N, C-alpha and C positions, 0 to 999 in steps of 0.2 A: 479481492485483496484490497485492503484499505490504502488510501493515498499515502499515509504516513509510513506504512510498511514498504510500499514501493520505493519511496524516497530513501528509506534506510537501506534497502537492498542495493539501490543504485549507488549510495555513498560507499557501501562495502565493496561493490564492484570496482569503483574508482580507486579505493584504497588498495585493493588486490592488484590492480594494474600498475599502480605506483611501485609495488613490491615485486612485480613479476620478473623484471630483469635480474634482480638480485637472487630471487628464487631459482631461476633457470641456471644462473652462473654457479650457485652453490650446489644444485643437483648435478650439474656437469662435473664439478670438482669431486663430489662424493662418488659419482659413478666411476670416474677415472681411478680414484683410490681403491674402490671395491673390486674393480676388475683387473687390477695389476697382479701379475703372478707374484707369489710370495718371494721367490728368489730373483725377481726382476727379469727373468728370461722368458722368451716366447716358447710355447709348447712345440715339441718336434712335429714335423709334418708326418701324416700317417704313412705307413709303409704298405706296399702292395696296392692292388687296385680295388680293394673292397670298400673303400671309404672309411670314414671315422665317426665314432660316436661323438667326438668333440665338435664336429661340424654341425651336429643336429641340436645340441643343447643351447639354451639361450645364454647370452653373455652374462646375465644376472637373473637368478631365479626370484620368484615372487616372495619367498620367505626372507631373502636378504634385503629386498627393497623396503621391508618394514623398518629396517635400520635407518632409512632416510628420514625417519621421524625427527631425528636431531636437527635436520635442515628445516623441516616445516615448523618445528617449535621455535627455532632461532629466527626465522624470517617472518612467519605468519602467526606465531604463538598458538598453533594448533597441532594436534597429533596427526600423523598420516594414517587415515583409516584403512585397515587391511582390506576392507570390502571394496575399495576403489582400485586396488592393485590388480592388474591383469593376471589372471590365473596362468601359471607356468613361467611368468617372467617376461623379460624383454631382450631382444636380440641386439639392440643398440641403445645408446644414450638418447638419440633422437626419437626413437620409438617410445622410450619411457617418458620423455618430456612431453611429446605430443599426446600421449594418453593421459598422463597424470595432471598436467597443469590445468586443462579445462575442468577436470573433475574437482581438483582442489579449489578452483574458483567457485564452483557451485557449492562446495562444502563451506567455504569461507563466507559466502553470502547467505547461507542458510537455505538455498534452493534445493540442495541435496541433503536429505536427513541421513545421518549415520548414527550407529550405536555409540553412546557415550561409554567410555572405558571407566571402570571403577578404579579408584586409586588403590595401589597395593597396600595392604594392611599388614603390619608386623604384629604378630601375636605377642602378648605379654609373657615373660618367663614365669613359670609356675612356682 
């Protein structure tokens, strides 16, 4: 790697780290909003001794995590690449942040290459 490229990557890494506290705070707020029950109540405890499917599911699934792109666009000016999201989702906010933030740093600095998304194209009326 050229010296100029290393310097550019290091500058991006420093810039990411300056934004990291805001990124984490915004992701925490997003996670809190996304995992709140619609009616504000906690789910009822399972009845019987057989356990519950609710206890097995992640707190937030991987498809919903894609919606956190609004946070990454706002803080980092990049999309949240679906390919860096843990398949199946995350059991907690801490798990999501500890998984995504290092990956987002690598995407931000260009060390991790991800597919570029094509802009949505609206077709012309006939």
